[in-house]
C-alpha positions, 0 to 999 in steps of 0.5 A: 473477492475481496480486496484483502483476498485479492492482496494475498493473492500476491504474497509470493512476490520478492524482489530479485535485486532491490525494486527489481524482478519480473513481478515487481517491475510488472507491478511497477510497469502496471502503474506507469513507473519505472524499473527501480522505482520503490513499489509499496503504492504501485502495488496497493493501487494495483490491488485497488484497480483490480478490486474496483475493476478499472474504476478504483477511486485512487488512480495507479500512482507509485506516489504515496503523497498524492494518496494522502492528498487525495484523501485529505481532498475528499474527506476520506481520513478516518481516525482509527484503523479499520479492517480494508482502510488504507494505512499510510506510514507519514513522518514528522513532516506530514510527508506520506513514504509508505502505504499498506492494507489493515488486515486488522486493527488492534493490534495494527495489522497490515499487507503490504508491497516493498516491505521487509518480511518483519514490517521494520522496513518501508523499502523491503524486498517482498509483499508481508503481512505483519503487525506494525506501530500505529504511530505516524500513521494515517488511515484512509477510508475508501468509499464503496 
Protein backbone atom coordinates (compact mmCIF):
# COMPACT_ATOMS: atom_id res chain seq x y z
CA UNK A 1 0.00 0.00 0.00
CA UNK A 2 1.37 3.45 -0.89
CA UNK A 3 1.57 6.35 1.53
CA UNK A 4 -1.13 8.15 -0.46
CA UNK A 5 -3.42 5.13 -0.26
CA UNK A 6 -2.97 5.06 3.51
CA UNK A 7 -3.71 8.80 3.76
CA UNK A 8 -6.90 8.46 1.71
CA UNK A 9 -8.20 5.85 4.16
CA UNK A 10 -8.65 8.74 6.61
CA UNK A 11 -10.69 11.09 4.37
CA UNK A 12 -13.79 10.38 6.50
CA UNK A 13 -12.21 11.93 9.63
CA UNK A 14 -14.08 15.02 10.88
CA UNK A 15 -13.95 16.99 14.10
CA UNK A 16 -16.95 16.96 16.44
CA UNK A 17 -15.74 20.26 17.99
CA UNK A 18 -12.59 22.27 17.26
CA UNK A 19 -9.67 19.81 17.44
CA UNK A 20 -11.94 17.31 19.24
CA UNK A 21 -13.90 14.16 18.47
CA UNK A 22 -13.34 10.45 18.93
CA UNK A 23 -11.27 9.87 15.80
CA UNK A 24 -9.37 13.15 16.02
CA UNK A 25 -8.50 12.54 19.67
CA UNK A 26 -7.40 8.99 18.80
CA UNK A 27 -5.03 10.41 16.17
CA UNK A 28 -3.69 12.94 18.66
CA UNK A 29 -3.20 10.25 21.32
CA UNK A 30 -1.39 8.02 18.78
CA UNK A 31 1.21 10.78 18.51
CA UNK A 32 1.43 11.50 22.22
CA UNK A 33 -0.57 14.71 22.25
CA UNK A 34 -3.39 16.02 24.42
CA UNK A 35 -7.07 16.34 23.48
CA UNK A 36 -7.63 19.68 21.76
CA UNK A 37 -4.13 19.91 20.22
CA UNK A 38 -3.86 20.86 16.57
CA UNK A 39 -3.59 17.59 14.69
CA UNK A 40 -2.28 18.06 11.13
CA UNK A 41 1.19 16.84 12.11
CA UNK A 42 -0.16 14.03 14.29
CA UNK A 43 -2.18 12.86 11.25
CA UNK A 44 0.76 12.94 8.86
CA UNK A 45 3.16 11.23 11.26
CA UNK A 46 0.51 8.55 11.86
CA UNK A 47 0.38 7.91 8.10
CA UNK A 48 4.18 7.67 8.09
CA UNK A 49 4.18 5.35 11.10
CA UNK A 50 1.76 3.02 9.31
CA UNK A 51 3.58 3.23 5.96
CA UNK A 52 7.01 2.55 7.48
CA UNK A 53 5.51 -0.12 9.77
CA UNK A 54 6.72 1.56 12.95
CA UNK A 55 10.12 2.60 11.56
CA UNK A 56 9.35 6.06 10.16
CA UNK A 57 12.31 8.40 9.71
CA UNK A 58 10.13 11.04 11.38
CA UNK A 59 8.92 10.18 14.89
CA UNK A 60 5.31 10.68 15.92
CA UNK A 61 4.87 14.37 16.70
CA UNK A 62 2.34 17.14 16.60
CA UNK A 63 4.90 19.86 15.93
CA UNK A 64 5.43 20.83 12.29
CA UNK A 65 8.59 22.77 13.18
CA UNK A 66 10.18 19.55 14.49
CA UNK A 67 9.61 17.96 11.07
CA UNK A 68 11.15 20.97 9.31
CA UNK A 69 14.16 20.97 11.65
CA UNK A 70 14.70 17.22 11.13
CA UNK A 71 14.40 17.60 7.34
CA UNK A 72 16.96 20.41 7.31
CA UNK A 73 19.34 18.45 9.56
CA UNK A 74 19.15 15.36 7.33
CA UNK A 75 19.25 17.11 3.94
CA UNK A 76 15.72 16.03 2.94
CA UNK A 77 14.64 19.45 1.61
CA UNK A 78 13.95 19.48 -2.14
CA UNK A 79 13.34 22.50 -4.39
CA UNK A 80 10.18 21.35 -6.15
CA UNK A 81 7.22 19.24 -5.05
CA UNK A 82 6.85 15.64 -6.13
CA UNK A 83 4.19 13.03 -5.50
CA UNK A 84 4.54 11.62 -1.99
CA UNK A 85 6.69 14.40 -0.58
CA UNK A 86 5.81 16.27 2.59
CA UNK A 87 4.63 19.84 2.14
CA UNK A 88 5.23 22.23 5.05
CA UNK A 89 3.60 25.66 5.22
CA UNK A 90 6.11 28.12 6.61
CA UNK A 91 5.37 31.69 7.71
CA UNK A 92 7.50 34.80 7.01
CA UNK A 93 9.57 34.13 10.13
CA UNK A 94 10.47 30.63 8.88
CA UNK A 95 8.21 28.80 11.35
CA UNK A 96 6.40 25.70 10.04
CA UNK A 97 2.72 25.73 11.04
CA UNK A 98 0.97 23.19 8.79
CA UNK A 99 1.90 19.92 7.09
CA UNK A 100 0.45 17.89 4.23
CA UNK A 101 1.28 15.16 1.74
CA UNK A 102 1.74 16.03 -1.95
CA UNK A 103 -0.63 14.13 -4.21
CA UNK A 104 0.14 16.09 -7.39
CA UNK A 105 2.92 18.64 -8.03
CA UNK A 106 1.39 20.96 -10.68
CA UNK A 107 -0.90 22.45 -9.65
CA UNK A 108 0.19 21.67 -6.11
CA UNK A 109 -2.41 19.35 -4.60
CA UNK A 110 -2.22 17.90 -1.11
CA UNK A 111 -4.03 15.80 1.45
CA UNK A 112 -3.88 16.92 5.06
CA UNK A 113 -5.52 16.60 8.42
CA UNK A 114 -6.85 19.57 10.43
CA UNK A 115 -7.62 21.44 7.22
CA UNK A 116 -10.75 22.88 5.69
CA UNK A 117 -12.71 21.49 2.76
CA UNK A 118 -11.44 24.34 0.52
CA UNK A 119 -7.85 24.10 1.78
CA UNK A 120 -7.66 27.70 2.89
CA UNK A 121 -7.40 26.93 6.61
CA UNK A 122 -4.49 25.28 8.38
CA UNK A 123 -6.79 24.73 11.37
CA UNK A 124 -9.88 23.21 9.78
CA UNK A 125 -12.13 20.35 10.75
CA UNK A 126 -11.24 17.42 8.51
CA UNK A 127 -8.90 15.38 6.37
CA UNK A 128 -9.23 16.74 2.84
CA UNK A 129 -7.57 16.87 -0.55
CA UNK A 130 -7.26 20.17 -2.38
CA UNK A 131 -5.15 22.38 -4.61
CA UNK A 132 -3.04 24.86 -2.65
CA UNK A 133 -0.65 27.70 -3.42
CA UNK A 134 3.03 26.79 -3.46
CA UNK A 135 3.94 30.14 -1.86
CA UNK A 136 5.48 29.72 1.57
CA UNK A 137 5.94 25.97 1.16
CA UNK A 138 8.93 23.77 1.90
CA UNK A 139 9.11 20.33 0.29
CA UNK A 140 10.59 17.30 1.99
CA UNK A 141 11.56 13.98 0.38
CA UNK A 142 11.95 11.18 2.87
CA UNK A 143 14.45 8.39 2.43
CA UNK A 144 12.99 5.23 0.93
